C-alpha positions in Angstrom: 163.1 51.3 49.9 163.6 53.7 52.8 161.1 53.2 55.6 160.0 56.3 57.4 159.3 55.7 61.0 156.2 57.6 62.1 156.0 58.7 65.7 152.7 59.0 67.6 151.5 59.8 71.1 151.1 56.8 73.4 147.9 56.4 75.3 149.5 57.5 78.5 150.9 60.7 76.9 147.5 61.5 75.5 145.8 61.0 78.8 148.4 63.2 80.6 147.9 66.0 77.9 144.1 65.8 78.4 144.5 66.0 82.1 146.7 69.1 81.9 144.2 70.8 79.5 141.4 69.9 81.9 143.2 71.4 84.9 144.0 74.6 82.9 140.3 74.8 81.9 139.2 74.6 85.5 141.6 77.3 86.5 141.0 79.7 83.6 137.4 79.2 82.6 135.7 80.6 85.7 137.7 83.8 85.4 136.8 84.2 81.8 133.1 83.6 82.6 133.2 86.1 85.5 134.9 88.7 83.2 132.3 88.2 80.5 129.4 88.6 83.0 131.0 91.8 84.5 131.3 93.3 81.0 127.7 92.5 80.2 126.5 94.0 83.5 128.4 97.2 82.9 127.0 97.5 79.4 123.5 97.0 80.7 124.0 99.5 83.4 125.3 102.2 81.0 122.3 101.5 78.7 119.8 101.8 81.5 121.3 105.0 82.9 121.5 106.6 79.4 117.8 105.8 78.7 116.8 107.2 82.1 118.9 110.3 81.6 117.3 111.0 78.2 113.8 110.4 79.6 114.3 112.8 82.6 115.6 115.6 80.4 112.7 115.1 78.0 110.3 115.3 80.9 111.8 118.6 82.1 111.6 120.0 78.6 108.0 118.9 78.1 106.8 120.4 81.5 109.0 123.5 81.1 110.3 123.4 84.7 113.7 123.6 86.3 113.2 121.5 89.3 112.8 117.7 89.4 110.3 117.9 92.2 107.9 119.7 89.9 107.8 116.7 87.5 106.3 113.2 87.4 109.9 111.9 87.9 109.5 112.9 91.6 105.7 113.0 92.1 104.8 109.6 90.5 108.1 107.8 89.7 106.5 104.5 89.0 104.2 106.0 86.4 107.0 107.9 84.9 109.1 104.8 84.6 106.2 102.9 83.0 106.1 105.5 80.3 109.9 105.2 79.8 110.7 101.5 80.0 109.2 98.2 79.2 107.9 97.5 82.7 106.8 94.0 83.8 105.6 94.8 87.3 105.4 97.7 89.8 106.5 96.4 93.3 104.3 98.0 95.9 104.5 95.3 98.5 107.1 94.7 101.2 110.2 92.7 100.4 110.9 90.1 99.3 109.0 90.7 96.1 109.5 90.6 92.3 111.9 93.6 92.6 113.9 92.8 95.8 115.1 89.9 97.8 114.9 90.3 101.6 116.3 93.8 102.1 117.6 93.1 105.7 119.6 89.9 105.0 120.1 89.0 101.3 122.3 91.9 100.2 126.1 92.1 100.8 128.9 94.6 100.4 131.8 93.9 98.2 133.7 92.9 101.4 131.2 90.1 101.9 129.3 91.7 104.9 125.6 91.5 105.1 123.9 95.0 104.8 120.4 96.4 104.9 119.0 98.1 101.8 116.8 101.2 101.3 113.9 100.7 98.9 110.6 102.3 98.0 107.1 101.0 97.3 107.3 102.2 93.7 110.2 100.2 92.3 109.6 98.7 88.8 110.8 95.4 87.4 111.6 95.7 83.7 111.0 93.0 81.2 114.8 92.5 80.9 115.1 91.8 84.6 116.5 95.1 85.7 114.9 96.9 88.7 114.8 100.7 88.8 113.8 102.5 92.0 113.8 106.3 92.2 114.3 106.9 95.9 112.5 110.2 96.3 112.3 109.8 100.1 116.1 109.3 100.5 117.3 112.7 99.2 118.8 113.7 102.6 121.1 110.7 102.6 122.6 111.4 99.2 124.8 114.2 97.9 123.4 117.7 98.3 121.1 118.6 95.4 120.8 115.0 94.2 118.4 112.1 94.4 119.5 108.5 94.5 118.3 106.0 91.9 118.7 102.4 92.7 119.5 100.2 89.7 119.6 96.4 90.3 120.7 94.6 87.2 119.2 91.2 88.1 116.4 92.1 90.6 116.1 89.7 93.5 118.3 87.1 92.0 121.8 86.7 93.4 124.5 87.5 94.0 123.0 90.9 95.2 126.3 92.6 95.9 126.4 96.4 96.2 128.6 97.8 93.5 128.5 94.6 91.5 124.9 94.0 90.4 123.3 96.9 92.4 124.3 100.5 91.7 123.2 103.9 93.0 123.8 106.7 90.5 122.4 110.2 91.4 119.8 112.3 89.6 120.5 116.0 89.8 117.5 117.8 91.3 118.8 121.3 90.4 121.7 122.6 88.3 125.0 122.8 90.1 127.4 125.4 88.8 130.2 124.1 91.0 130.3 120.7 89.3 128.7 121.7 86.0 126.0 119.0 86.5 122.8 120.1 84.9 119.3 119.5 86.4 118.0 116.1 85.3 121.3 114.4 84.5 122.1 111.1 86.0 125.6 110.2 87.1 128.0 109.7 89.9 128.0 111.7 93.1 129.5 111.5 96.6 127.5 112.1 99.8 129.1 114.5 102.3 129.6 111.8 104.9 131.7 109.7 102.4 134.0 112.4 101.2 134.4 114.8 98.3 135.8 114.7 94.8 139.1 115.6 96.4 139.1 112.4 98.5 141.6 109.9 97.3 140.2 107.1 95.1 141.8 104.5 97.3 139.8 105.8 100.3 136.7 106.0 98.3 137.2 102.4 97.1 137.4 101.3 100.7 134.1 103.0 101.5 132.6 101.6 98.3 133.5 98.0 99.4 132.1 98.7 102.8 128.7 99.4 101.3 128.5 103.0 100.0 126.9 102.3 96.7 126.8 105.9 95.6 130.6 106.0 95.9 130.8 102.7 94.0 129.0 104.2 91.0 131.1 107.3 91.2 134.3 105.2 91.0 132.9 103.1 88.2 132.1 106.2 86.2 135.6 107.7 87.0 137.2 104.4 85.8 135.6 104.8 82.4 133.2 102.0 83.3 135.9 99.4 83.8 134.2 96.1 84.7 137.1 95.4 87.1 137.0 98.7 88.9 136.7 97.1 92.3 140.1 95.5 91.9 142.0 98.6 90.7 144.8 100.2 92.7 144.7 103.9 92.4 
């Protein structure tokens, strides 16, 4: 009879293999988790902007006007948002509150620097944790003819990084024949002090990472909503 010798792992070999797998897991798993969170955040952002965009256009049609300032979107943004979304709370108190952390110390740029944050007393916290704040009093700080809309995907919860979980798309107050942007549409824009659409994307990325959230959303939109847009080389 021919005896077949069966080989097997020794205990030490099995332990070494498990150690290697463990090390690889420690290295790879955090990156996979971060990538998954980034993708989920971008999908949530797109969904929120799309719903807001549709609601604003519907409001313009219903009121039969051509200027945002003649609608509830501008006059009573908190009530408008309550009609549009599932709102858990309207935050009319100073920060920190249900919508915002401490706006003078708890928010950071993508470069890791602490930054202050503009907010209104009519932000709303949605039941899914997203905060929307139509900044009607900050129109002079945004691109001409637009109004900034703060969208914070996780409210006062961390990490509170501009361009990561907080974004600032723009709402067109009037139609702009130069860009083709129609009144009521929500999308990316660039304030004059930050540059123009002709400014190189690498320069805009640097300004985004320094805290210009409008530019961050513009770049995210230009990237096709790539979750890793902050790490791109243009």
